[in-house]
N, CA and C atoms as an extended XYZ file, in Angstrom:
408
Properties=species:S:1:pos:R:3:atomname:S:1:resname:S:1:resid:I:1 pbc="F F F"
N       -15.044      -20.023      -49.763 N   MET     1
C       -14.889      -19.453      -48.141 CA  MET     1
C       -16.116      -18.461      -48.172 C   MET     1
N       -16.313      -18.601      -46.792 N   ARG     2
C       -17.607      -17.793      -46.351 CA  ARG     2
C       -16.961      -16.721      -45.750 C   ARG     2
N       -17.674      -15.435      -46.310 N   VAL     3
C       -16.891      -13.952      -45.627 CA  VAL     3
C       -18.184      -13.498      -44.343 C   VAL     3
N       -17.381      -13.136      -43.400 N   LEU     4
C       -18.383      -12.962      -42.070 CA  LEU     4
C       -18.815      -11.602      -42.705 C   LEU     4
N       -19.988      -11.256      -42.085 N   PRO     5
C       -20.454       -9.912      -42.108 CA  PRO     5
C       -19.731       -8.780      -41.379 C   PRO     5
N       -19.658       -7.595      -41.958 N   ARG     6
C       -18.812       -6.558      -41.306 CA  ARG     6
C       -19.322       -6.236      -40.076 C   ARG     6
N       -20.406       -6.459      -39.680 N   ARG     7
C       -20.739       -6.111      -38.253 CA  ARG     7
C       -20.518       -7.358      -37.186 C   ARG     7
N       -20.058       -8.404      -37.763 N   ALA     8
C       -19.488       -9.390      -36.879 CA  ALA     8
C       -18.201       -9.213      -36.522 C   ALA     8
N       -17.526       -8.805      -37.442 N   LEU     9
C       -16.124       -8.420      -37.547 CA  LEU     9
C       -15.937       -7.316      -36.471 C   LEU     9
N       -16.742       -6.397      -36.340 N   LEU    10
C       -16.595       -5.186      -35.457 CA  LEU    10
C       -17.026       -5.611      -33.915 C   LEU    10
N       -18.319       -6.600      -33.967 N   ALA    11
C       -18.783       -6.730      -32.797 CA  ALA    11
C       -17.801       -7.338      -31.927 C   ALA    11
N       -16.975       -8.264      -32.359 N   ALA    12
C       -16.113       -9.056      -31.283 CA  ALA    12
C       -15.191       -8.124      -30.472 C   ALA    12
N       -14.590       -7.187      -31.112 N   PRO    13
C       -13.549       -6.181      -30.251 CA  PRO    13
C       -14.182       -5.713      -29.721 C   PRO    13
N       -15.631       -4.943      -29.717 N   VAL    14
C       -16.445       -4.005      -28.770 CA  VAL    14
C       -16.717       -5.189      -27.619 C   VAL    14
N       -17.055       -6.509      -27.848 N   ALA    15
C       -17.479       -7.124      -26.867 CA  ALA    15
C       -16.301       -7.523      -25.736 C   ALA    15
N       -15.008       -7.511      -26.213 N   VAL    16
C       -13.852       -7.776      -25.642 CA  VAL    16
C       -13.686       -6.575      -24.652 C   VAL    16
N       -13.834       -5.305      -25.160 N   LEU    17
C       -13.763       -4.053      -24.584 CA  LEU    17
C       -14.782       -3.908      -23.423 C   LEU    17
N       -16.134       -4.174      -23.813 N   ALA    18
C       -17.156       -4.127      -22.803 CA  ALA    18
C       -16.968       -4.913      -21.379 C   ALA    18
N       -16.284       -6.295      -21.766 N   PHE    19
C       -15.858       -7.384      -20.834 CA  PHE    19
C       -14.910       -6.723      -20.103 C   PHE    19
N       -14.072       -6.376      -20.508 N   ALA    20
C       -12.863       -5.620      -19.960 CA  ALA    20
C       -13.310       -4.678      -18.934 C   ALA    20
N       -14.258       -3.611      -19.334 N   LEU    21
C       -14.342       -2.659      -18.637 CA  LEU    21
C       -15.257       -2.916      -17.469 C   LEU    21
N       -16.170       -4.033      -17.648 N   VAL    22
C       -17.090       -4.273      -16.710 CA  VAL    22
C       -16.157       -5.031      -15.645 C   VAL    22
N       -15.128       -5.789      -16.016 N   ALA    23
C       -14.280       -6.701      -15.145 CA  ALA    23
C       -13.736       -5.821      -14.266 C   ALA    23
N       -13.012       -4.412      -14.932 N   CYS    24
C       -12.079       -3.454      -14.151 CA  CYS    24
C       -13.341       -2.599      -13.105 C   CYS    24
N       -14.297       -2.566      -13.415 N   GLY    25
C       -15.270       -1.858      -12.590 CA  GLY    25
C       -15.492       -0.567      -13.253 C   GLY    25
N       -15.499       -0.318      -14.738 N   GLY    26
C       -15.811        0.951      -15.527 CA  GLY    26
C       -14.691        1.545      -15.971 C   GLY    26
N       -15.030        2.686      -16.580 N   SER    27
C       -13.793        3.364      -17.243 CA  SER    27
C       -13.538        4.588      -17.077 C   SER    27
N       -14.073        5.215      -15.756 N   ASP    28
C       -13.745        6.579      -15.248 CA  ASP    28
C       -12.636        6.631      -14.881 C   ASP    28
N       -11.484        6.772      -15.392 N   SER    29
C        -9.956        6.763      -15.069 CA  SER    29
C        -9.859        7.831      -13.772 C   SER    29
N       -10.589        8.879      -13.539 N   SER    30
C       -10.444        9.682      -12.799 CA  SER    30
C       -10.680        9.042      -11.125 C   SER    30
N       -11.589        7.829      -11.255 N   SER    31
C       -11.911        7.554      -10.059 CA  SER    31
C       -11.546        5.937       -9.704 C   SER    31
N       -10.999        5.457      -10.908 N   ASP    32
C       -10.267        4.074      -10.849 CA  ASP    32
C        -9.405        3.737       -9.217 C   ASP    32
N        -8.597        5.055       -9.246 N   SER    33
C        -7.828        4.422       -7.954 CA  SER    33
C        -8.597        4.731       -6.534 C   SER    33
N        -9.646        5.511       -6.579 N   SER    34
C       -10.251        5.257       -5.415 CA  SER    34
C       -11.485        4.303       -5.173 C   SER    34
N       -11.719        3.875       -6.281 N   LYS    35
C       -12.709        2.508       -6.201 CA  LYS    35
C       -11.665        1.445       -5.619 C   LYS    35
N       -10.152        1.346       -6.239 N   ALA    36
C        -9.430        0.129       -5.876 CA  ALA    36
C        -9.426        0.334       -4.482 C   ALA    36
N        -9.122        1.320       -3.826 N   ALA    37
C        -8.740        1.723       -2.421 CA  ALA    37
C       -10.122        1.569       -1.894 C   ALA    37
N       -11.114        1.955       -2.011 N   ASP    38
C       -12.374        1.624       -1.547 CA  ASP    38
C       -12.728        0.098       -1.366 C   ASP    38
N       -12.369       -0.681       -2.545 N   THR    39
C       -12.640       -2.024       -2.643 CA  THR    39
C       -11.602       -2.829       -1.633 C   THR    39
N       -10.513       -2.326       -1.455 N   GLN    40
C        -9.355       -2.836       -0.818 CA  GLN    40
C        -9.862       -2.659        0.700 C   GLN    40
N        -9.930       -1.369        1.183 N   GLN    41
C       -10.401       -1.236        2.571 CA  GLN    41
C       -11.750       -2.211        2.888 C   GLN    41
N       -12.508       -2.064        2.107 N   GLU    42
C       -13.735       -2.913        2.570 CA  GLU    42
C       -13.186       -4.805        2.556 C   GLU    42
N       -12.443       -4.954        1.748 N   ALA    43
C       -11.978       -6.390        1.855 CA  ALA    43
C       -11.308       -6.510        3.302 C   ALA    43
N       -10.316       -5.454        3.767 N   GLN    44
C        -9.445       -5.658        4.774 CA  GLN    44
C       -10.490       -5.662        5.979 C   GLN    44
N       -11.237       -4.626        6.051 N   SER    45
C       -12.333       -4.473        7.183 CA  SER    45
C       -13.050       -6.058        7.377 C   SER    45
N       -13.443       -6.750        6.143 N   ALA    46
C       -14.062       -7.459        6.543 CA  ALA    46
C       -13.106       -8.886        6.562 C   ALA    46
N       -11.839       -8.758        7.049 N   GLY    47
C       -11.015       -9.939        7.294 CA  GLY    47
C       -10.313      -10.424        6.303 C   GLY    47
N       -10.777      -10.441        4.922 N   GLY    48
C       -10.104      -11.167        3.852 CA  GLY    48
C        -8.891      -10.729        3.440 C   GLY    48
N        -7.744      -11.070        3.679 N   THR    49
C        -6.702      -10.578        3.248 CA  THR    49
C        -6.608      -11.149        1.826 C   THR    49
N        -6.876      -12.357        1.561 N   GLU    50
C        -7.103      -12.884        0.194 CA  GLU    50
C        -7.725      -11.734       -0.743 C   GLU    50
N        -8.896      -11.802       -0.328 N   ALA    51
C        -9.708      -10.796       -1.239 CA  ALA    51
C        -9.095       -9.451       -1.198 C   ALA    51
N        -8.458       -8.823       -0.277 N   ALA    52
C        -7.710       -7.440       -0.405 CA  ALA    52
C        -6.766       -7.513       -1.590 C   ALA    52
N        -5.972       -8.649       -1.456 N   ASP    53
C        -4.990       -8.883       -2.235 CA  ASP    53
C        -5.359       -8.890       -3.874 C   ASP    53
N        -6.375       -9.590       -4.065 N   GLN    54
C        -6.876       -9.660       -5.538 CA  GLN    54
C        -7.583       -8.193       -5.903 C   GLN    54
N        -7.976       -7.658       -4.748 N   ALA    55
C        -8.511       -6.252       -5.179 CA  ALA    55
C        -7.554       -5.018       -5.201 C   ALA    55
N        -6.415       -4.894       -4.431 N   GLY    56
C        -5.446       -3.860       -4.873 CA  GLY    56
C        -3.860       -4.447       -4.972 C   GLY    56
N        -3.988       -5.443       -5.337 N   GLY    57
C        -2.489       -5.604       -5.503 CA  GLY    57
C        -1.785       -6.493       -4.364 C   GLY    57
N        -0.367       -6.619       -4.369 N   ASP    58
C         0.326       -7.267       -3.080 CA  ASP    58
C         0.161       -6.581       -2.022 C   ASP    58
N         0.787       -6.825       -1.314 N   ALA    59
C         1.209       -6.513        0.373 CA  ALA    59
C         1.588       -4.923        0.355 C   ALA    59
N         2.506       -4.653       -0.837 N   ASP    60
C         3.108       -3.320       -0.930 CA  ASP    60
C         2.103       -2.375       -1.303 C   ASP    60
N         0.790       -2.517       -1.768 N   ASP    61
C        -0.026       -1.754       -2.207 CA  ASP    61
C        -0.766       -1.437       -1.075 C   ASP    61
N        -0.831       -1.995        0.129 N   LYS    62
C        -1.846       -1.884        0.945 CA  LYS    62
C        -1.696       -0.430        1.664 C   LYS    62
N        -2.700        0.186        1.886 N   LYS    63
C        -2.636        1.572        2.392 CA  LYS    63
C        -2.209        1.247        3.845 C   LYS    63
N        -1.459        2.106        4.416 N   GLU    64
C        -0.961        2.282        5.765 CA  GLU    64
C        -1.306        3.596        6.509 C   GLU    64
N        -2.352        3.434        7.331 N   PRO    65
C        -2.813        4.433        8.009 CA  PRO    65
C        -1.959        5.388        8.878 C   PRO    65
N        -1.909        6.632        8.858 N   PRO    66
C        -1.067        7.192        9.468 CA  PRO    66
C        -1.259        6.998       11.094 C   PRO    66
N        -0.045        7.407       11.683 N   LEU    67
C        -0.117        7.438       13.299 CA  LEU    67
C        -0.740        8.401       14.040 C   LEU    67
N        -1.497        8.555       14.850 N   THR    68
C        -2.135        9.876       15.325 CA  THR    68
C        -2.088       10.081       16.821 C   THR    68
N        -2.254       11.047       17.396 N   GLY    69
C        -2.318       11.168       18.894 CA  GLY    69
C        -0.917       10.933       19.819 C   GLY    69
N        -1.193       10.190       20.696 N   GLU    70
C        -0.331        9.590       21.690 CA  GLU    70
C         0.650        8.420       21.057 C   GLU    70
N         0.029        7.747       20.301 N   ILE    71
C         0.897        6.620       19.698 CA  ILE    71
C         1.871        7.099       18.738 C   ILE    71
N         1.384        8.134       17.951 N   LYS    72
C         2.505        9.213       17.041 CA  LYS    72
C         3.759        9.597       17.785 C   LYS    72
N         3.047       10.262       18.735 N   THR    73
C         4.267       10.917       19.589 CA  THR    73
C         5.308       10.087       20.235 C   THR    73
N         4.628        8.836       20.666 N   LYS    74
C         5.545        8.122       21.217 CA  LYS    74
C         6.414        7.207       20.183 C   LYS    74
N         5.893        6.812       19.367 N   ALA    75
C         6.401        6.204       18.141 CA  ALA    75
C         7.540        6.907       17.453 C   ALA    75
N         7.384        8.071       17.176 N   GLU    76
C         8.354        9.028       16.482 CA  GLU    76
C         9.447        9.461       17.520 C   GLU    76
N         9.170        9.681       19.000 N   ALA    77
C        10.108        9.801       20.107 CA  ALA    77
C        11.177        8.648       20.157 C   ALA    77
N        10.691        7.438       20.166 N   ALA    78
C        11.499        6.210       20.074 CA  ALA    78
C        12.203        5.975       18.879 C   ALA    78
N        11.711        6.221       17.711 N   ALA    79
C        12.441        6.293       16.510 CA  ALA    79
C        13.781        7.152       16.504 C   ALA    79
N        13.207        8.462       16.639 N   LEU    80
C        14.140        9.508       16.717 CA  LEU    80
C        15.237        9.461       17.805 C   LEU    80
N        14.895        8.605       19.131 N   ALA    81
C        16.027        8.261       20.016 CA  ALA    81
C        16.992        7.291       19.650 C   ALA    81
N        16.644        6.225       18.730 N   ALA    82
C        17.671        5.319       18.139 CA  ALA    82
C        18.337        5.868       17.084 C   ALA    82
N        17.544        6.700       16.143 N   TYR    83
C        18.227        7.243       15.098 CA  TYR    83
C        17.758        8.741       14.559 C   TYR    83
N        18.832        9.354       15.120 N   PRO    84
C        18.374       10.877       15.345 CA  PRO    84
C        18.387       11.257       13.706 C   PRO    84
N        17.627       12.370       13.693 N   GLY    85
C        17.049       13.199       12.204 CA  GLY    85
C        15.926       13.838       12.297 C   GLY    85
N        15.165       13.623       11.131 N   THR    86
C        13.584       14.204       11.122 CA  THR    86
C        12.806       13.166       10.591 C   THR    86
N        11.666       13.220       11.310 N   VAL    87
C        10.591       12.546       10.857 CA  VAL    87
C         9.918       12.657        9.441 C   VAL    87
N         9.873       11.843        8.438 N   VAL    88
C         9.188       11.895        7.209 CA  VAL    88
C         7.804       11.685        7.379 C   VAL    88
N         7.552       10.281        7.990 N   LYS    89
C         6.324       10.051        8.148 CA  LYS    89
C         6.121        8.773        9.170 C   LYS    89
N         5.086        8.617        9.764 N   SER    90
C         4.761        7.588       10.733 CA  SER    90
C         3.571        6.981       10.538 C   SER    90
N         3.230        5.595       10.428 N   GLU    91
C         2.379        4.874        9.994 CA  GLU    91
C         2.223        3.606       10.537 C   GLU    91
N         0.943        3.118       10.773 N   GLU    92
C         0.879        1.601       10.878 CA  GLU    92
C         1.436        0.622        9.751 C   GLU    92
N         2.522       -0.442       10.156 N   ASP    93
C         2.911       -1.220        9.261 CA  ASP    93
C         2.127       -2.268        8.727 C   ASP    93
N         1.683       -2.087        7.502 N   ALA    94
C         0.490       -3.002        6.777 CA  ALA    94
C         1.238       -4.558        6.438 C   ALA    94
N         2.747       -4.519        6.410 N   GLU    95
C         3.471       -5.732        5.982 CA  GLU    95
C         3.439       -6.442        7.554 C   GLU    95
N         3.606       -5.798        8.645 N   LYS    96
C         3.858       -6.320        9.651 CA  LYS    96
C         2.485       -6.112       10.473 C   LYS    96
N         1.495       -6.532       10.607 N   PRO    97
C         0.416       -5.976       11.452 CA  PRO    97
C         0.577       -5.890       13.063 C   PRO    97
N         0.206       -4.982       13.492 N   GLY    98
C         0.756       -4.818       15.279 CA  GLY    98
C         1.756       -3.977       15.240 C   GLY    98
N         2.608       -3.658       14.299 N   MET    99
C         3.624       -2.800       14.324 CA  MET    99
C         3.590       -1.193       13.679 C   MET    99
N         4.636       -0.293       14.079 N   TYR   100
C         4.568        0.757       13.614 CA  TYR   100
C         5.747        1.006       12.637 C   TYR   100
N         5.919        1.964       11.753 N   ALA   101
C         6.849        2.347       11.004 CA  ALA   101
C         7.214        3.632       11.028 C   ALA   101
N         8.386        4.191       11.164 N   VAL   102
C         8.460        5.504       11.348 CA  VAL   102
C         9.735        5.745       10.386 C   VAL   102
N         9.611        6.580        9.430 N   GLU   103
C        10.748        7.119        8.196 CA  GLU   103
C        11.158        8.126        8.801 C   GLU   103
N        12.614        8.136        9.219 N   VAL   104
C        13.767        9.274        9.511 CA  VAL   104
C        14.598        9.589        8.402 C   VAL   104
N        14.626       10.853        8.053 N   LYS   105
C        15.635       11.310        7.623 CA  LYS   105
C        16.903       11.957        8.181 C   LYS   105
N        18.158       11.202        7.834 N   GLN   106
C        19.172       11.343        8.763 CA  GLN   106
C        19.993       12.552        8.247 C   GLN   106
N        20.801       13.164        9.075 N   ALA   107
C        21.785       14.231        8.639 CA  ALA   107
C        22.476       14.051        7.642 C   ALA   107
N        22.942       12.563        7.094 N   ASP   108
C        23.799       12.678        5.905 CA  ASP   108
C        22.759       12.555        4.774 C   ASP   108
N        21.658       12.888        4.974 N   GLY   109
C        20.426       12.828        3.829 CA  GLY   109
C        19.792       11.435        3.173 C   GLY   109
N        20.398       10.439        4.234 N   THR   110
C        19.550        8.990        3.869 CA  THR   110
C        18.475        8.681        4.673 C   THR   110
N        17.510        8.170        4.020 N   SER   111
C        16.201        7.419        4.947 CA  SER   111
C        16.283        6.622        5.489 C   SER   111
N        15.822        6.175        6.830 N   ILE   112
C        15.897        5.122        7.211 CA  ILE   112
C        14.331        4.730        7.690 C   ILE   112
N        13.789        3.283        7.691 N   GLU   113
C        12.401        3.017        7.941 CA  GLU   113
C        12.603        2.438        9.429 C   GLU   113
N        11.876        2.763       10.496 N   VAL   114
C        12.351        2.458       11.937 CA  VAL   114
C        10.997        1.421       12.193 C   VAL   114
N        11.344        0.213       12.622 N   TYR   115
C        10.006       -0.709       12.831 CA  TYR   115
C         9.953       -0.787       14.271 C   TYR   115
N         8.794       -0.216       14.894 N   LEU   116
C         8.653       -0.508       16.440 CA  LEU   116
C         7.366       -1.425       16.759 C   LEU   116
N         7.402       -2.153       17.895 N   ASP   117
C         6.335       -2.876       18.514 CA  ASP   117
C         5.570       -1.872       19.329 C   ASP   117
N         4.308       -2.618       19.676 N   THR   118
C         3.309       -1.786       20.276 CA  THR   118
C         3.647       -1.231       21.617 C   THR   118
N         4.941       -1.620       22.162 N   SER   119
C         5.585       -1.210       23.326 CA  SER   119
C         6.854       -0.098       22.927 C   SER   119
N         6.511        0.349       21.796 N   PHE   120
C         7.603        1.272       21.001 CA  PHE   120
C         9.288        0.907       21.259 C   PHE   120
N         9.312       -0.216       21.016 N   LYS   121
C        10.812       -0.813       21.075 CA  LYS   121
C        11.098       -1.345       19.703 C   LYS   121
N        12.308       -0.560       19.350 N   VAL   122
C        12.636       -0.792       17.875 CA  VAL   122
C        12.985       -2.012       17.700 C   VAL   122
N        12.360       -2.941       16.615 N   THR   123
C        12.449       -4.285       16.490 CA  THR   123
C        13.281       -4.496       15.167 C   THR   123
N        13.519       -3.606       14.157 N   ASP   124
C        13.988       -3.534       12.942 CA  ASP   124
C        14.245       -2.364       12.175 C   ASP   124
N        14.862       -2.467       11.153 N   THR   125
C        15.313       -1.129       10.530 CA  THR   125
C        15.304       -1.548        8.882 C   THR   125
N        15.165       -0.744        7.922 N   LYS   126
C        15.210       -0.724        6.676 CA  LYS   126
C        15.501        0.556        6.027 C   LYS   126
N        16.804        0.624        5.408 N   LYS   127
C        17.244        1.555        4.630 CA  LYS   127
C        16.474        1.841        3.575 C   LYS   127
N        15.882        3.196        3.410 N   GLU   128
C        14.930        3.694        2.057 CA  GLU   128
C        15.743        3.378        0.970 C   GLU   128
N        14.964        2.659       -0.076 N   GLY   129
C        16.029        2.559       -1.691 CA  GLY   129
C        16.330        1.181       -1.506 C   GLY   129
N        16.451        0.125       -0.364 N   THR   130
C        16.915       -1.208       -0.309 CA  THR   130
C        15.739       -2.120        0.131 C   THR   130
N        15.676       -3.386       -0.710 N   GLU   131
C        14.969       -4.382       -0.237 CA  GLU   131
C        15.166       -5.264        1.071 C   GLU   131
N        16.483       -5.297        1.486 N   GLU   132
C        17.016       -5.860        2.554 CA  GLU   132
C        16.738       -5.070        4.012 C   GLU   132
N        16.342       -5.695        4.731 N   ALA   133
C        16.084       -5.179        6.310 CA  ALA   133
C        17.501       -5.489        7.082 C   ALA   133
N        17.742       -4.321        7.948 N   ASP   134
C        19.088       -4.705        8.596 CA  ASP   134
C        18.622       -4.837       10.159 C   ASP   134
N        19.264       -5.821       10.643 N   ALA   135
C        18.874       -6.299       12.204 CA  ALA   135
C        19.425       -4.973       13.140 C   ALA   135
N        18.695       -4.795       14.010 N   SER   136
C        18.983       -3.832       14.907 CA  SER   136
C        19.320       -4.588       16.432 C   SER   136
């Protein structure tokens, strides 16, 4: 039986580790999340949803830009008119392009995600902490 040199035994794990680091984009853990976000944003701006999914995971991981200005004001007002409470956040909905999502914390302490179309009409809701959407 032939015995492999000690260098050969050590080289295999090092080669695997090096390949993994290159495939993941480096080893600096403090910037891994920002690199993934940058890669995902570049893929989305290029119009490649398949590339974005590969770069950053599934649709739940997509960055949802916060609403600003007049759109924010109107979306939050429409959501609060339908579901009184306090706005927690308002953003563009990555799962449903062209829609807005406003999270409202209600008086009983529960949160509800209110989905609005571009005319600020409530189209759907989802109680936070559940995966099922409630029809409105």
